[in-house]
N, C-alpha and C positions, 0 to 999 in steps of 0.2 A: 503493499500500500504505499508505503513512505517513498519507493524509486518512482513508483507511478505518478504521485502527486508532483513529487520533483520535475518528473519528466515534462509537463505540461507546457510552462513557458519556454523551456529549451526547444522543443519541439517546433515552436514559431519562429526561432531566432537562429538556430544552428545545424544539426546533421540533416534534418529533412529538406531545409533550402540547400544546403551543400551537395547533397546527394541527388536532389533532382535537377540541379544547374548544370547545365552544359557548356555554361559561359565562364571564363575565368579573368582574371585581371593582369594585362601585360606590362603595362607601365604604372606606376603607383599614382593614384589622382586624391586631390584633397578639393574638398566642395565645402562652401560656407552657406550654400541657400542662395547664392546668386552667381558668383564667380566659380571659375573651373581652373584648377591648375593642375597639368601632367606633367611629371618627373621620369626623367630617363635615369637608367642606372647612374649614367656617367656624370648626372646632376644638371644637366641643361634642362629648362622646362619651356612648355606652351601654355601662356594664360590666356584665358576668355574673360573679359571682364565684365561687370553688372550691364556694360553699354554695348557689349559684342564686340569688342574690339581685340584684335588678337595680336599676340606679342610671342614669340619663337626666339628663343636664346638670346632674350634681350632686344630683338629686334622687331619694331611694328610691323606688320604685315598688312599690305592695302587689299581691300577686299570691295567685289561689287556688291551691289543691293543684294541680287540672289545669294551670294556666298555669306553674307551677313545674315539673311534671313535662315539660312541653313543653320549657320553656328549659333543662333539664338535657340531655334529649335532644340538641336543638340544639347546645349547649355541647360535649358530649363529642362529637358528630359534627365539628365543628369542629377540637377539639384531636385527633383523630385525624388529621388531615390532616398534621402535622408528622411523626412517625414514618413515614408512607407516603412523603413527599416524599424523605425525608432516606435510607430503605432503598433507594428505587429508584436514587438518584443512587451510593448504596454499593454496589449490585448492578452498575450500568454500571462503576464504576470497578474492582472486582474483576473484571470480566469483561476489562476492557482489560488488566489485569495478568496474567490466567491465558492471555492470547492474547501478551503479551510474553514471560513465563516459557516458553512454547512455543517461541517465536523463538529465545530464550537456549538452551534444551536442544536446538535443531537445530544451534547452533553449538558445542555441548560447552563452553558458557561461562556457566555459571549466574548471575553476577552482573554480566554484561555489560551487561544495561539497567538497573540498578539507578538510576541518574541519571536516565533517563528517568521511571521510576515515581515518583521522589521529585519531581521536576517536575510531572508529573501531578497526584500527591497536594496540591502547595501550590497549583497552579493551580484546583483545585475547592475546596480550602479558601479560597481568597480569593473564588471566586464565592458559595460559600455565605455568606461573612460579609455581603455585600450585604442579605441578606434575615433577618439578626439584629440586633439591637440591645438591649443589656443583658438577653441571655438569651430575647428575645422573639422569635418568628418574625413577619416583618413582610409582608402583601402589601399594595401601594399600589393607588390606583385604576388600574383597566385592567392590574393585574399580569399576568395570563394574556397577553393578548395582545401586550404590551409585552416578555413572555419570549421569545417566538419572534425579535424583532428582536433583543435582547441577546445571546440564545445563539447567533444566527448570526453577529455580529460576534464574540464568545467564540471560535467554532469558528475564525473565521479567525486569531484572534491565538494560538489554541492551536497551530493549524499552524506559524506562524512561530515560537513558542516551541520546539516539540518536535521539528520536521523535522530542524532541523540536529544536534541531540543525538542522533536517532534513527541519521540517516545516519552519522554518526561512529562511533557505538558498534557499528554493523552492520558495517561497514568493517573496523574496528579486531578485533571479533571473528573476521571470516573472514578476515581476514589472519593473524592468531595461529594459526588454525587450519590454514589452510593451509601457513604456514612450517612446523609441528610435521611436516605431513605430506610436507614435501619440498619446498615452493616454491609461489610465488603464481601460479594459474593464471586469468588472466583470463576466459577462455570459461567455465572452472568456475564463477568468482565469479559471471558474469552468468547463469548457468544455475541457480545457488543462490539467486540474489535473485528469478527469477522464480518458483522451486518455492515460496521464502517467500509472494511475494505470493498463490499460489494456496493456498496453506496458510490463509492470514490471511483470505482471501476466503470461503473454506469455513468456517470457523470463526464468522465474522459470519451466514451464510448459514443456519446451524444454528441460531443465536439470533435472527433477525430477528422471526420470528413472536412468540415470545414476548415480545419488545420492545413490538410492536406492538400486541399483546393487553394487555400489562400497562398501557401508556398509555391504550388506551381503556377499560378497567376503571378507571382513576384519574379519567379525564373522565367516565365515567358516574357515578361516586360524588359528584362536583361537581355534576353535575345534580340528582341525589338530594337533596343537600344544598340547592340553591336551589328544591325542590319542598318540602322540609321548611321551608325558610324562608317560604313563601308562606304555608302552613297556619299557622304559629307567629303570623304580622302578622295574621292571621284572630281569634286570639284573645287576642293582645296588641297592638292597633293603636297603643299609643306607640311601638313599634319601627319603625312602616314608613318613619319619616324616617332609618332607621338601616340601610336594606337594604345587604347585602352582595355578593349574586349579582346577575348580570343574564343574560339568554339571550336 
């Protein structure tokens, strides 16, 4: 039950996406919601500012109206990545919190698992911080594929971090409830934990399809951006050495 519970938000942001996505990152990209910066391994950059001006290796590139519009569409598509990733992670965390709240209600102890929720929130904030620097969202080379390995390791760490807290909180809440009802009954406690596991599993099953579909839609959008980038490079060949996506 504990492992299943912790898998919920990770499913939305990690291994599912990485395993579904056939697109990866060739050159590191920095996004701030408006501008786009693409970094080659050697250090040279291609920068598209909020006004769709293009600078490559420190030199301004003159653009036609058509080129500027294509670049604008590309910049906006890339920066749309930020809110989608954050929203997916937030949706996963909210779903996990809802399951925890459901568990707490079943124990008649609304605040029994607040410590677990706080730890989970901090854990995801720490994970999110890896992808941000000075306000920019950063995807490194091979960032999508490496995300699978990283998040798998994170899942193991999360299990170690939360399992003890969850078990202690569940035991304490159930014990207090039983004491209030006349005494601790170990058989009843075991049955209650079994029922709890079934309830959590049912909640996950109800949302699993949505999680997978959302992940696939996100991966499809990366594929669309890769196609968009290829068309952009045909019109602005100076950007070919600053390819972001590989398929």
